[in-house]
N, C-alpha and C positions, 0 to 999 in steps of 0.2 A: 504494500500500500504506500502510495506516494505521500510524503509529508511536505506540507507547504512551508516554504522557507520564511523566516521572520523578515519583516521589512527592514531594509537598510536605513542607516541614519540619514542618508541623503534623499530618500524617497519621499514624495509628497504624501500627506495623510489621505486615506481614502475617505471621501465624503460620506456622511451618515445619511441613510435613506430616510425619507420622511414617512409619515403615517398614511399619506394619501396613496391611492393605487398607482399613481404615476411616478412615485418615488420622490417628487419635489414636495417640500412642506407646503401645506395649504394655508393661505392667509385669509380665507373667508371668515374663519372663527375669530381671528384677531380684529378684522374690520367690524364684524358684527358686535363684538364686545366693546369696541371703541365707541360705536354709535349709540349703543344702549347706555353706556356710562355717560356719554355726553348729554343724552336726552334726560337721564335721571338728574344730572347735575344742574342742567338749565331749568328743569321743571320747577324747582323751588323758587328760582328767580322770577319765572313767569307767574307763579301763584302770588308771590309778594307784590309784583307790579299790578296784577289784576285786582288784588284786594285794595291796594292804595288808590288805584284809578276809580274803582266803583264807589269806594267810600268818599273820595274827594268829589265825585260827581253828585252824590246825594247831599253832601255838606255844602255844595257851592252856594246855595241861597244865603247861608249864614256868612260865608266869606265875602260874598258880594255886597250884602247889606251892611255888615259891620266894618269891613276893611281892616285897618289896623286896630279898630276898636275891639277886635276879638281878644286883645290882651288887656283891655280895660278892667277895672275892678268894679263891675256893676252888674253881676249876674242876678237878674230879677225878671224871670219869665212872666210874672203877673203883669208887669208894666212894659213888657216888650224889650227888655234890656238883656243882652246876652254876652257881655264881656266876661271872658273866662280867666282873667288874671288871678283872681283869688283861688280858683280851682287848680290852676297850674302851680301856684304858690303852695297850696295845701298838699299837692302831690309830691313836690320836692321836699317839703318839710317832713312829711311822714317818712319818705325814703331816707332822708338824712338822719332822722332820729333812729330809724331801724338799723342803719349802718353803724351809727355811734354805739349802739348797744350790742349788735350782733358780731361785729368784726373782732373785737378782743376775745370774746367767748369762743368764736369759731377757730381762731388761730390757736388759742390755748388748748382746745379739744384736739385739734389736729396734731399739735406738738406732743400732747400726752399720748395719743395713740401711736404715733410713729417713733417717738424718741424715749418715752418714759415707761409706759405701761408694759408689763409682761404680756406675752402672746395670749395667754388664757384669759386675760382681762381686756386686751385690745379688741379681740374679735366681738365679744358681746357689745362693747361700746360702739363699734363700727356698725353692727347690725341695727342697733337702736337708732343711731343717727340716720341711717338710710330709711328706716321705717317712718321716722318723723316727717321726712320729705313727702311721703305718700299720703299723709292725712289731708282730707279735703279742707279747703280754707273755711268753709262754713262751719266746720266743727270747731276750729279755733275761735271763730267769732262767737258762737254760742257758748263755748267754754268761758270766754272772757266776760260775757254778760252774766253768766251764772256764778262765776267765782271771783273775777277781778274787780268789777265795777265798784262794789261796796267798799272793800279795803282801800282801793286806789283813791276814792273820793276823800277818805280820811287822810291819806298820805298827802294828797294835793293840798288840802287845807293846812296841814302842818308845814309843807314847803313854802306856802304863801306866807304863813306867819313868820317863818325864819328869814326869808329872803325878800319879802315884799317891799321893804324900805331900803334895800341895798341898790345903789345905782347899777344899771344894766340888768342885773339879776332880777330886779323888781319887775322889769318888763317881761322877762322870760317866764318867771313864776308869778304871773299876775293873778287876777281874780279867777279862782278855780271853779271848775264845773261841779255843781252839787251832785250830779248823777254819775260822775266819773267818765262821761262821754267826752273825749278830748283828743287833741292831736297826739299827746304823749301816750295815751292808751292805745291808739292805733299804731304808734311807733313801736310800742312794746310787743304787741301781738305780731306785727309784721316781722319784727326782729326774731321772734321765736320761729316764724315760718321760714325765714331765709337762712337761719343758722345752719340747718342741715345741708343746704346747697353750698354755702361758702365752705363749710367744714369738709365736705366730701371732696371738692375740687382742691382745696388747700392741702388736704391729707395726701392726695395723689401727687401733688407737686412736691411736697416735702419728701415723699418716698423716692423721688427720682434723683435726690442728691447723691452723687457718687460716693461710694464707701471710702475711696482713696482720699477724698477731701476731709472726711470725718477723721480718718486715721491719722492724716497729716496734722490736723489740729490737736488731736490727743498726743501725738508724738512731740509736739512743741510744749506740752505740759498744760494744755487748756483744760478747764473744767467743762462739764456738760453744757452749761449755759454759754460759756465762751465759745465752745464748738458750734452751738446753734447760732450764735450771733455772728461768728466769723465764717462759717461754712454753709449752713443751711439757709439762712436768710439771704445772703448775697446770691446764691444759686437760684433761689425760688422766688425772688421778689416780683419778677414779671408775671409768673403764674398766680401769685397771691393777688396782685393788682387786678388781673383778669377775673379772678374769683369774686373779688369785691364788686367789680363793675357788673358782673352777671347777677350778683345778688341785688344790686341797685335796680337793674332792669326788672327783676322779679318784684321788687318792692313797689316801684312806681306804677306797675300794672295790676297790683292786687285790688280786688273788687269787693267781694261779698263780706269778708271779714272787716274791712275798713268801713264799708257801708253800715254795718251793724253797730260800730262802736266809736265813730268819729264825731257824731253829733249833728251833722248836716247843716252847718252855718257857713255860708260862702263869704268869708271875711279874710283880709290880709292882716295878720296879727302875729307878733313875736311871742305871744302868750301860749306856751305849749300846754298849759293846764286848762285852756278853754276849748269849747267845741269848734269844729271847723268842717271842711269838706274837701274832697279830692275830685279830680276829673272822673275817675272810675266810679266812685261812690255816687256821684251825681247822675251819671248815666243810668245806673241801676235804679236810683230813687225816682227818676222823672220820665224814663223813656216810655213806659206804658201809656201815659196820658198825654204825651207830647204830640203836637201836630204842627204842620207848616214850618216856619223858621225855627221854632223851638226844637222840633225833631231834627232839623238840619244842623242846629247848633250842637245837639248831643252827639250826632254822628261826627261832626267836626271835632268834638273832644276825642272821639276815637281815633281820628286822623292824627291829632296832636300826640296822643299816647303812642301810636304806631311810630311816628317820627322820633319821639323821645327814646323809645325802646331800641329802634334801629341805630340811632345816634350813639346810645350808650354802648351797644355791641360793637360798632365801628371804632369807638374810642378805645374800648378794651383791646381790640385787635391791634390797633396802632401802638398802644402801650406795650403789649407783648412783643410786637415786632421790634420796637425800640430796644427793649432789654435783650432780645435775641441778638440784635446787631452788636450791641455793646459787649455781650458775652463772647461773640465770635471774634470781635476785635481784640479782647483780652487774651483769648486762647491763641490767636494767631501771633 
């Protein structure tokens, strides 16, 4: 039996036969996959554009009648005034209060799970945080009404007694709501709602810190806190900022829970202990009975929320890209 001689070093390699019957690799599957992936990627952009276009079309009577007055502080549908400045202010105030309360807690939980807690404890904490993100917002709102309003009204009165006569703080802790329905109440509940989101993203970002960086910090004699401050935080700051921005986007779009506990007063006030209103809560409260320009104004508030949410997302992406470029520059 003849034995085939092995190829010599100078011989060209024999081309591999493809899976198609003709021997040449078929590119039909590659082209099909490319087009399907392209359609899937563009579909979300098309849907977003269609939503924005249809809502803007429905809200156009409001934009046309009010003009720049849409940002005025005179939301009074009874008298035909639809300036949404107070509602936009309330939306951002609730979001700011929620971030102020949620970010330190979220970062602390993420550090505890990734750097401090033993595995047998870290897993239950992680599962619990993930489960909190799945609770419907109306449950948080009803829980706040049943449990938080009464004690918070007493706490608000105490805060007003302590700080009411102090410059600046007196404006922030002004005349408190007797029922507990207030900007701060909405901020507290929204903070509880966005904490699982910020915590989950921050936890994953912290977990990507290279072990070599941590070991290098320990090798220089760092304590655990010094290692976290010198290795984990610098490596993760872009992801943490993105997590915070995503939490803000969730906060400014929250509807039912805020509607139940914010109070429903469309005013611009620095008093976080008083009642207020947000764009989303106003849509829920008034849409069923709205007609004409009033209905267009409420849909216009939805357009404003869409723009704000998209803007926050784009800002988060920009911040992450900035930190990525800086990290690449440092590495190079």
